[in-house]
N, CA, C and O atoms as a GROMACS GRO file, in nm:
protein
  316
    1MET      N    1   0.085  -0.118   0.000
    1MET     CA    2   0.000   0.000   0.000
    1MET      C    3   0.090   0.124   0.000
    1MET      O    4   0.182   0.134   0.081
    2PHE      N    5   0.064   0.216  -0.090
    2PHE     CA    6   0.143   0.338  -0.100
    2PHE      C    7   0.057   0.458  -0.063
    2PHE      O    8  -0.062   0.464  -0.094
    3PHE      N    9   0.120   0.552   0.004
    3PHE     CA   10   0.052   0.674   0.044
    3PHE      C   11   0.124   0.793  -0.016
    3PHE      O   12   0.246   0.790  -0.035
    4SER      N   13   0.050   0.897  -0.044
    4SER     CA   14   0.113   1.021  -0.085
    4SER      C   15   0.176   1.083   0.039
    4SER      O   16   0.148   1.040   0.151
    5LEU      N   17   0.260   1.182   0.019
    5LEU     CA   18   0.324   1.249   0.132
    5LEU      C   19   0.220   1.310   0.225
    5LEU      O   20   0.232   1.300   0.347
    6SER      N   21   0.118   1.374   0.168
    6SER     CA   22   0.016   1.436   0.253
    6SER      C   23  -0.061   1.330   0.333
    6SER      O   24  -0.095   1.354   0.448
    7GLU      N   25  -0.088   1.215   0.272
    7GLU     CA   26  -0.156   1.107   0.344
    7GLU      C   27  -0.068   1.051   0.455
    7GLU      O   28  -0.116   1.023   0.565
    8ALA      N   29   0.061   1.035   0.427
    8ALA     CA   30   0.153   0.984   0.528
    8ALA      C   31   0.166   1.081   0.645
    8ALA      O   32   0.168   1.039   0.760
    9LEU      N   33   0.174   1.211   0.615
    9LEU     CA   34   0.181   1.311   0.721
    9LEU      C   35   0.053   1.312   0.804
    9LEU      O   36   0.057   1.323   0.926
   10TYR      N   37  -0.059   1.300   0.738
   10TYR     CA   38  -0.188   1.297   0.807
   10TYR      C   39  -0.196   1.175   0.900
   10TYR      O   40  -0.240   1.187   1.014
   11LEU      N   41  -0.156   1.059   0.851
   11LEU     CA   42  -0.159   0.937   0.933
   11LEU      C   43  -0.065   0.949   1.052
   11LEU      O   44  -0.098   0.905   1.162
   12SER      N   45   0.052   1.008   1.030
   12SER     CA   46   0.146   1.030   1.140
   12SER      C   47   0.087   1.124   1.244
   12SER      O   48   0.099   1.100   1.364
   13PHE      N   49   0.022   1.230   1.196
   13PHE     CA   50  -0.044   1.325   1.286
   13PHE      C   51  -0.151   1.255   1.368
   13PHE      O   52  -0.160   1.276   1.489
   14LEU      N   53  -0.233   1.173   1.304
   14LEU     CA   54  -0.340   1.102   1.374
   14LEU      C   55  -0.287   1.006   1.480
   14LEU      O   56  -0.342   0.996   1.589
   15LYS      N   57  -0.178   0.934   1.447
   15LYS     CA   58  -0.119   0.842   1.544
   15LYS      C   59  -0.069   0.916   1.666
   15LYS      O   60  -0.091   0.873   1.779
   16ASP      N   61   0.000   1.030   1.644
   16ASP     CA   62   0.049   1.109   1.757
   16ASP      C   63  -0.067   1.164   1.839
   16ASP      O   64  -0.063   1.163   1.962
   17LEU      N   65  -0.169   1.211   1.771
   17LEU     CA   66  -0.286   1.265   1.839
   17LEU      C   67  -0.355   1.158   1.924
   17LEU      O   68  -0.393   1.184   2.037
   18MET      N   69  -0.370   1.038   1.869
   18MET     CA   70  -0.433   0.930   1.944
   18MET      C   71  -0.352   0.894   2.068
   18MET      O   72  -0.409   0.868   2.174
   19ARG      N   73  -0.219   0.893   2.055
   19ARG     CA   74  -0.136   0.864   2.172
   19ARG      C   75  -0.153   0.971   2.278
   19ARG      O   76  -0.150   0.941   2.398
   20ARG      N   77  -0.171   1.094   2.236
   20ARG     CA   78  -0.180   1.204   2.332
   20ARG      C   79  -0.314   1.208   2.403
   20ARG      O   80  -0.318   1.211   2.526
   21TYR      N   81  -0.422   1.209   2.329
   21TYR     CA   82  -0.548   1.237   2.397
   21TYR      C   83  -0.620   1.113   2.447
   21TYR      O   84  -0.726   1.126   2.509
   22THR      N   85  -0.568   0.997   2.423
   22THR     CA   86  -0.632   0.880   2.482
   22THR      C   87  -0.585   0.854   2.624
   22THR      O   88  -0.639   0.766   2.692
   23PHE      N   89  -0.484   0.929   2.670
   23PHE     CA   90  -0.447   0.921   2.810
   23PHE      C   91  -0.564   0.973   2.893
   23PHE      O   92  -0.630   1.069   2.854
   24PRO      N   93  -0.590   0.911   3.006
   24PRO     CA   94  -0.696   0.964   3.094
   24PRO      C   95  -0.650   1.093   3.161
   24PRO      O   96  -0.530   1.123   3.165
   25LYS      N   97  -0.743   1.166   3.214
   25LYS     CA   98  -0.709   1.284   3.294
   25LYS      C   99  -0.624   1.236   3.412
   25LYS      O  100  -0.657   1.136   3.476
   26PHE      N  101  -0.514   1.308   3.440
   26PHE     CA  102  -0.430   1.272   3.555
   26PHE      C  103  -0.393   1.401   3.626
   26PHE      O  104  -0.324   1.486   3.569
   27VAL      N  105  -0.438   1.416   3.749
   27VAL     CA  106  -0.419   1.543   3.821
   27VAL      C  107  -0.277   1.562   3.870
   27VAL      O  108  -0.240   1.674   3.907
   28GLY      N  109  -0.195   1.459   3.870
   28GLY     CA  110  -0.058   1.470   3.917
   28GLY      C  111  -0.049   1.437   4.065
   28GLY      O  112  -0.149   1.409   4.131
   29VAL      N  113   0.074   1.442   4.117
   29VAL     CA  114   0.097   1.398   4.254
   29VAL      C  115   0.114   1.513   4.352
   29VAL      O  116   0.120   1.490   4.473
   30CYS      N  117   0.123   1.636   4.304
   30CYS     CA  118   0.140   1.751   4.393
   30CYS      C  119   0.005   1.812   4.430
   30CYS      O  120  -0.100   1.764   4.384
   31LYS      N  121   0.007   1.914   4.511
   31LYS     CA  122  -0.117   1.968   4.569
   31LYS      C  123  -0.162   2.103   4.512
   31LYS      O  124  -0.257   2.162   4.564
   32ALA      N  125  -0.096   2.153   4.408
   32ALA     CA  126  -0.140   2.279   4.348
   32ALA      C  127  -0.279   2.260   4.287
   32ALA      O  128  -0.326   2.148   4.269
   33MET      N  129  -0.343   2.369   4.256
   33MET     CA  130  -0.476   2.361   4.193
   33MET      C  131  -0.476   2.451   4.069
   33MET      O  132  -0.535   2.560   4.070
   34MET      N  133  -0.410   2.405   3.964
   34MET     CA  134  -0.399   2.481   3.840
   34MET      C  135  -0.511   2.440   3.746
   34MET      O  136  -0.535   2.321   3.725
   35VAL      N  137  -0.578   2.538   3.690
   35VAL     CA  138  -0.682   2.508   3.592
   35VAL      C  139  -0.616   2.461   3.464
   35VAL      O  140  -0.531   2.531   3.408
   36ARG      N  141  -0.654   2.345   3.418
   36ARG     CA  142  -0.606   2.288   3.293
   36ARG      C  143  -0.723   2.223   3.221
   36ARG      O  144  -0.834   2.215   3.274
   37TYR      N  145  -0.696   2.177   3.100
   37TYR     CA  146  -0.798   2.112   3.017
   37TYR      C  147  -0.743   1.981   2.964
   37TYR      O  148  -0.623   1.968   2.940
   38PHE      N  149  -0.831   1.883   2.946
   38PHE     CA  150  -0.794   1.755   2.888
   38PHE      C  151  -0.903   1.714   2.790
   38PHE      O  152  -1.017   1.759   2.799
   39PHE      N  153  -0.866   1.627   2.695
   39PHE     CA  154  -0.964   1.576   2.601
   39PHE      C  155  -1.022   1.448   2.658
   39PHE      O  156  -0.949   1.352   2.682
   40ASN      N  157  -1.153   1.446   2.678
   40ASN     CA  158  -1.224   1.330   2.731
   40ASN      C  159  -1.270   1.245   2.613
   40ASN      O  160  -1.361   1.285   2.540
   41VAL      N  161  -1.210   1.130   2.595
   41VAL     CA  162  -1.241   1.042   2.482
   41VAL      C  163  -1.387   0.996   2.487
   41VAL      O  164  -1.450   0.979   2.383
   42GLN      N  165  -1.440   0.976   2.606
   42GLN     CA  166  -1.577   0.926   2.618
   42GLN      C  167  -1.681   1.028   2.577
   42GLN      O  168  -1.783   0.992   2.517
   43THR      N  169  -1.658   1.157   2.607
   43THR     CA  170  -1.755   1.260   2.570
   43THR      C  171  -1.723   1.324   2.436
   43THR      O  172  -1.812   1.380   2.371
   44GLY      N  173  -1.596   1.317   2.394
   44GLY     CA  174  -1.554   1.381   2.270
   44GLY      C  175  -1.531   1.530   2.284
   44GLY      O  176  -1.526   1.602   2.184
   45TYR      N  177  -1.516   1.578   2.408
   45TYR     CA  178  -1.498   1.721   2.433
   45TYR      C  179  -1.376   1.747   2.521
   45TYR      O  180  -1.332   1.660   2.596
   46CYS      N  181  -1.324   1.868   2.509
   46CYS     CA  182  -1.221   1.915   2.601
   46CYS      C  183  -1.290   1.962   2.728
   46CYS      O  184  -1.391   2.033   2.723
   47GLU      N  185  -1.237   1.921   2.842
   47GLU     CA  186  -1.300   1.952   2.970
   47GLU      C  187  -1.198   2.006   3.069
   47GLU      O  188  -1.079   1.976   3.060
   48LEU      N  189  -1.245   2.086   3.162
   48LEU     CA  190  -1.162   2.146   3.265
   48LEU      C  191  -1.131   2.045   3.375
   48LEU      O  192  -1.214   1.960   3.409
   49PHE      N  193  -1.010   2.055   3.431
   49PHE     CA  194  -0.976   1.980   3.553
   49PHE      C  195  -0.873   2.060   3.631
   49PHE      O  196  -0.813   2.153   3.577
   50LEU      N  197  -0.852   2.024   3.756
   50LEU     CA  198  -0.753   2.091   3.839
   50LEU      C  199  -0.628   2.004   3.846
   50LEU      O  200  -0.631   1.892   3.896
   51TYR      N  201  -0.518   2.059   3.794
   51TYR     CA  202  -0.390   1.989   3.786
   51TYR      C  203  -0.309   2.018   3.912
   51TYR      O  204  -0.302   2.132   3.956
   52GLY      N  205  -0.248   1.914   3.968
   52GLY     CA  206  -0.170   1.929   4.091
   52GLY      C  207  -0.036   1.996   4.074
   52GLY      O  208   0.023   2.040   4.173
   53GLY      N  209   0.016   2.007   3.950
   53GLY     CA  210   0.139   2.080   3.926
   53GLY      C  211   0.261   1.997   3.893
   53GLY      O  212   0.360   2.052   3.845
   54CYS      N  213   0.258   1.867   3.916
   54CYS     CA  214   0.372   1.783   3.878
   54CYS      C  215   0.322   1.643   3.845
   54CYS      O  216   0.217   1.599   3.892
   55GLY      N  217   0.400   1.576   3.762
   55GLY     CA  218   0.355   1.447   3.711
   55GLY      C  219   0.252   1.470   3.602
   55GLY      O  220   0.248   1.578   3.542
   56GLY      N  221   0.171   1.375   3.576
   56GLY     CA  222   0.068   1.391   3.474
   56GLY      C  223   0.107   1.324   3.344
   56GLY      O  224   0.198   1.241   3.341
   57ASN      N  225   0.038   1.361   3.237
   57ASN     CA  226   0.065   1.304   3.105
   57ASN      C  227   0.044   1.410   2.998
   57ASN      O  228   0.022   1.528   3.030
   58ARG      N  229   0.049   1.371   2.873
   58ARG     CA  230   0.040   1.467   2.763
   58ARG      C  231  -0.101   1.517   2.736
   58ARG      O  232  -0.118   1.611   2.657
   59ASN      N  233  -0.200   1.460   2.798
   59ASN     CA  234  -0.338   1.506   2.780
   59ASN      C  235  -0.365   1.614   2.885
   59ASN      O  236  -0.448   1.597   2.974
   60ASN      N  237  -0.293   1.725   2.872
   60ASN     CA  238  -0.294   1.832   2.970
   60ASN      C  239  -0.265   1.962   2.894
   60ASN      O  240  -0.153   1.982   2.847
   61PHE      N  241  -0.364   2.048   2.882
   61PHE     CA  242  -0.351   2.169   2.802
   61PHE      C  243  -0.370   2.292   2.889
   61PHE      O  244  -0.454   2.294   2.979
   62LEU      N  245  -0.292   2.396   2.862
   62LEU     CA  246  -0.302   2.521   2.939
   62LEU      C  247  -0.433   2.593   2.917
   62LEU      O  248  -0.488   2.653   3.010
   63THR      N  249  -0.485   2.586   2.795
   63THR     CA  250  -0.608   2.658   2.765
   63THR      C  251  -0.708   2.567   2.694
   63THR      O  252  -0.670   2.466   2.634
   64LEU      N  253  -0.833   2.605   2.702
   64LEU     CA  254  -0.937   2.532   2.630
   64LEU      C  255  -0.910   2.538   2.480
   64LEU      O  256  -0.930   2.439   2.409
   65GLU      N  257  -0.866   2.653   2.433
   65GLU     CA  258  -0.838   2.669   2.290
   65GLU      C  259  -0.725   2.576   2.245
   65GLU      O  260  -0.734   2.516   2.138
   66ASP      N  261  -0.618   2.563   2.326
   66ASP     CA  262  -0.510   2.470   2.292
   66ASP      C  263  -0.562   2.327   2.279
   66ASP      O  264  -0.527   2.255   2.186
   67CYS      N  265  -0.646   2.288   2.372
   67CYS     CA  266  -0.704   2.153   2.369
   67CYS      C  267  -0.789   2.135   2.243
   67CYS      O  268  -0.776   2.034   2.173
   68ARG      N  269  -0.873   2.232   2.216
   68ARG     CA  270  -0.961   2.221   2.098
   68ARG      C  271  -0.881   2.218   1.969
   68ARG      O  272  -0.911   2.138   1.880
   69GLN      N  273  -0.780   2.303   1.958
   69GLN     CA  274  -0.700   2.307   1.834
   69GLN      C  275  -0.623   2.177   1.813
   69GLN      O  276  -0.605   2.134   1.700
   70THR      N  277  -0.578   2.116   1.922
   70THR     CA  278  -0.502   1.993   1.911
   70THR      C  279  -0.591   1.872   1.885
   70THR      O  280  -0.559   1.787   1.803
   71CYS      N  281  -0.702   1.866   1.955
   71CYS     CA  282  -0.787   1.746   1.950
   71CYS      C  283  -0.904   1.756   1.853
   71CYS      O  284  -0.967   1.655   1.822
   72HIS      N  285  -0.933   1.875   1.804
   72HIS     CA  286  -1.041   1.896   1.707
   72HIS      C  287  -0.990   1.982   1.591
   72HIS      O  288  -1.050   2.086   1.562
   73PRO      N  289  -0.881   1.941   1.525
   73PRO     CA  290  -0.828   2.025   1.418
   73PRO      C  291  -0.925   2.034   1.301
   73PRO      O  292  -1.002   1.941   1.276
   74LYS      N  293  -0.921   2.144   1.232
   74LYS     CA  294  -1.003   2.159   1.111
   74LYS      C  295  -0.945   2.068   1.004
   74LYS      O  296  -0.825   2.072   0.978
   75ALA      N  297  -1.028   1.988   0.943
   75ALA     CA  298  -0.982   1.890   0.845
   75ALA      C  299  -0.904   1.955   0.732
   75ALA      O  300  -0.804   1.900   0.686
   76GLN      N  301  -0.946   2.073   0.687
   76GLN     CA  302  -0.878   2.134   0.574
   76GLN      C  303  -0.736   2.177   0.609
   76GLN      O  304  -0.653   2.188   0.519
   77SER      N  305  -0.705   2.201   0.737
   77SER     CA  306  -0.571   2.244   0.773
   77SER      C  307  -0.474   2.126   0.777
   77SER      O  308  -0.353   2.148   0.786
   78LEU      N  309  -0.523   2.004   0.770
   78LEU     CA  310  -0.437   1.887   0.775
   78LEU      C  311  -0.380   1.850   0.639
   78LEU      O  312  -0.284   1.773   0.633
   79TRP      N  313  -0.434   1.900   0.534
   79TRP     CA  314  -0.389   1.862   0.400
   79TRP      C  315  -0.302   1.963   0.340
   79TRP      O  316  -0.256   1.946   0.228
   0.00000   0.00000   0.00000
């Protein structure tokens, strides 16, 4: 099976995205209460959570907009 460069880049992007946002929300091991956002695979939406400040995973965004842009990219911008 052969892919064009744009198809290969798109598939690579999707694989990275799946690895990132399929992590569950993880508040971390510290006690800070920082407002962050994560992509909830079950609801299909970016949601707010309180991050403890250390530890965690890649499904942790500073802003709602960052989460939305990463997890809900416009299809036309991928090609």
